[in-house]
C-alpha positions in Angstrom: -117.0 -18.6 -36.3 -117.1 -17.0 -39.7 -116.9 -19.2 -42.8 -113.6 -19.9 -44.4 -114.7 -18.1 -47.6 -114.1 -14.6 -46.1 -111.6 -12.4 -47.8 -108.5 -11.3 -45.8 -110.0 -7.9 -45.3 -113.3 -9.3 -44.0 -111.4 -11.7 -41.8 -109.4 -8.8 -40.3 -112.6 -6.8 -39.7 -114.2 -9.9 -38.0 -111.1 -10.3 -35.8 -111.1 -6.7 -34.8 -114.8 -6.7 -33.9 -114.6 -10.0 -32.1 -111.7 -8.9 -29.9 -113.3 -5.5 -29.2 -116.5 -7.1 -28.1 -114.7 -9.7 -26.0 -112.6 -6.9 -24.3 -115.7 -4.8 -23.7 -117.6 -7.6 -22.0 -114.7 -8.4 -19.8 -114.2 -4.7 -18.9 -117.9 -4.4 -17.9 -117.8 -7.6 -15.8 -114.5 -6.7 -14.2 -115.8 -3.3 -13.3 -119.0 -4.8 -11.8 -117.0 -7.3 -9.7 -114.6 -4.6 -8.6 -117.5 -2.3 -7.6 -119.1 -5.1 -5.6 -115.8 -5.8 -3.9 -115.5 -2.1 -2.9 -119.1 -1.9 -1.6 -118.5 -5.0 0.6 -115.1 -3.7 1.7 -116.7 -0.4 2.7 -119.5 -2.0 4.6 -117.3 -4.4 6.5 -114.8 -1.7 7.3 -117.5 0.6 8.6 -119.3 -2.1 10.6 -116.3 -3.9 11.8 -113.7 -1.3 12.5 -115.0 2.3 12.4 -118.3 2.1 14.2 -116.9 0.0 17.1 -114.1 2.5 17.5 -116.6 5.4 17.5 -118.7 3.5 20.1 -115.5 3.1 22.3 -114.8 6.8 21.9 -118.4 7.8 22.7 -118.5 5.7 25.9 -115.4 7.5 27.2 -112.9 4.8 26.4 -109.5 5.9 25.3 -107.9 2.5 24.4 -105.2 3.6 21.8 -105.3 0.2 20.0 -109.0 0.4 19.4 -108.8 4.0 18.3 -105.8 3.2 16.0 -107.7 0.3 14.4 -110.7 2.7 13.9 -108.4 5.3 12.3 -107.0 2.8 9.9 -110.5 1.5 9.1 -111.6 5.1 8.5 -108.7 5.5 6.0 -109.6 2.3 4.2 -113.3 3.4 4.1 -112.3 6.8 2.6 -110.3 5.1 -0.1 -113.1 2.6 -0.9 -115.6 5.4 -1.0 -113.4 7.5 -3.3 -113.0 4.5 -5.6 -116.7 3.9 -5.7 -117.3 7.6 -6.5 -114.7 7.5 -9.2 -116.2 4.4 -10.8 -119.7 5.9 -10.7 -118.7 9.1 -12.5 
C-alpha cells in the first residue's frame, strides 16, 4: 500500500497500475484454468465417448444409441479442440 503522502495524481496512477496488474494476473490464471479444463474435457470425451463408439462401429455393431452418443461426443471434442486452438493462437 502506498504511503498517505502521495499526491492525488500519484494516487490515481497507483490505482490504475494496481488494478491493471490485478486484472492481468486473473486473466492469465483464468485462461490457464480454462485451458486445463478444455484439455481434460477433450481427453475424457475422446476416451469415454468417441473411441468406444468407434470400437462398436469397427466390430460391426450398429447400436444407434452408442453411435449417437459417439456422435455427440465427437461434436463436443471438436468444440473443445477448436477452443484449445483458438486459445493457443
